C-alpha positions as CSV (number, residue, x, y, z in Angstrom):
1,M,25.1,-25.1,6.9
2,Q,21.9,-26.7,8.4
3,T,24.0,-28.9,10.7
4,I,25.9,-25.9,12.0
5,T,22.6,-24.1,12.6
6,D,21.1,-27.1,14.4
7,L,24.2,-27.5,16.6
8,G,24.1,-23.8,17.5
9,R,20.5,-24.1,18.5
10,E,21.2,-27.2,20.7
11,Y,24.1,-25.4,22.3
12,R,21.9,-22.3,23.2
13,Q,19.1,-24.6,24.5
14,A,21.6,-26.5,26.7
15,R,23.0,-23.2,28.0
16,D,19.4,-22.0,28.8
17,R,18.8,-25.3,30.8
18,V,22.1,-24.9,32.7
19,D,21.2,-21.3,33.5
20,T,17.8,-22.4,34.7
21,L,19.3,-25.1,37.0
22,I,21.9,-22.7,38.4
23,A,19.2,-20.1,39.3
24,D,16.8,-22.7,40.9
25,T,17.1,-22.0,44.6
26,T,15.2,-25.2,45.6
27,R,17.7,-27.4,43.8
28,T,20.6,-25.3,45.2
29,L,19.4,-25.7,48.7
30,Y,18.9,-29.4,48.3
31,A,22.4,-29.8,46.9
32,Q,23.8,-27.8,49.9
33,T,22.0,-29.9,52.5
34,H,22.5,-33.3,50.8
35,G,26.1,-34.1,50.2
36,G,27.2,-36.0,47.2
37,R,27.5,-39.8,47.3
38,V,29.2,-42.4,45.2
39,V,26.7,-44.1,43.0
40,Q,26.7,-47.3,40.9
41,R,24.4,-48.7,38.2
42,R,22.0,-51.5,38.9
43,Y,20.7,-52.9,35.6
44,V,16.9,-53.6,35.5
45,N,14.5,-55.3,33.0
46,P,10.9,-54.6,32.0
47,G,8.7,-56.3,34.6
48,D,11.1,-55.7,37.5
49,T,9.8,-53.9,40.6
50,V,12.6,-51.7,42.1
51,L,13.0,-49.2,44.8
52,V,14.0,-45.8,43.5
53,V,14.3,-42.2,44.8
54,L,12.2,-40.2,42.4
55,P,14.4,-37.5,40.8
56,H,13.9,-33.8,41.0
57,T,12.5,-33.5,37.4
58,D,9.8,-30.9,36.6
59,P,7.0,-33.6,36.4
60,C,8.0,-35.1,39.7
61,R,8.1,-31.7,41.4
62,R,4.7,-30.8,39.9
63,L,3.2,-34.0,41.3
64,H,5.0,-33.5,44.7
65,L,6.9,-36.8,44.2
66,A,10.5,-35.5,43.9
67,G,12.8,-37.0,46.4
68,H,10.4,-39.6,47.6
69,T,11.5,-43.3,47.8
70,T,9.0,-45.6,46.2
71,H,8.7,-48.9,44.4
72,V,8.2,-48.7,40.6
73,T,7.5,-51.4,38.1
74,V,9.7,-51.0,35.1
75,G,8.0,-51.1,31.7
76,S,9.6,-51.0,28.2
77,C,9.2,-47.3,27.8
78,D,7.8,-46.0,31.2
79,A,7.3,-47.0,34.8
80,R,4.2,-47.6,37.0
81,L,3.9,-46.6,40.6
82,R,1.1,-46.1,43.0
83,P,1.7,-42.8,45.0
84,S,0.9,-43.1,48.7
85,G,-2.7,-42.1,49.4
86,S,-3.8,-42.8,45.8
87,V,-5.9,-45.7,44.5
88,H,-4.9,-45.2,40.9
89,P,-1.5,-46.1,39.4
90,L,0.6,-43.4,37.8
91,R,2.9,-43.8,34.8
92,L,6.1,-41.8,34.5
93,T,8.7,-41.8,31.7
94,H,11.8,-43.7,32.5
95,P,13.9,-40.6,33.3
96,D,11.1,-39.2,35.5
97,A,11.0,-42.5,37.4
98,G,14.8,-42.5,37.9
99,I,15.4,-45.2,35.2
100,Y,18.0,-44.6,32.5
101,R,19.1,-46.2,29.3
102,D,22.7,-47.0,28.7
103,P,23.5,-45.3,25.4
104,T,26.1,-48.0,24.5
105,T,24.2,-51.2,25.3
106,G,20.6,-50.0,25.4
107,R,20.1,-51.7,28.8
108,L,18.0,-50.0,31.5
109,Y,19.5,-49.1,34.8
110,I,18.8,-47.2,38.0
111,L,21.4,-45.5,40.2
112,R,22.1,-46.6,43.7
113,T,24.3,-45.1,46.4
114,T,26.9,-47.4,47.7
115,T,25.3,-47.0,51.2
116,G,22.1,-48.7,49.8
117,H,19.9,-45.6,49.7
């Protein structure tokens, strides 16, 4: 019974997140003005410095970093970057830095468009 209750809660939370994304006019306008592109994975390792476009996550939006292209240094659980105009480095979680973990292999990767953006 607890498993069913937990799954029901997860479903409701997922629906709430989807409804929030659908109602977000900023994200909707961005999607309308930036057409979709084919992407591929580029695997990275801790210690690598890679060029990423910071995703439109809530932390990146709060810090006014969303959509900016920047170099990040990949760590084992986060990424370091130095925002332009700042003298202090900033740490972001992997997803907030545009770094993802393959659930099958556990390897870290970033997404790149086939046009090199």
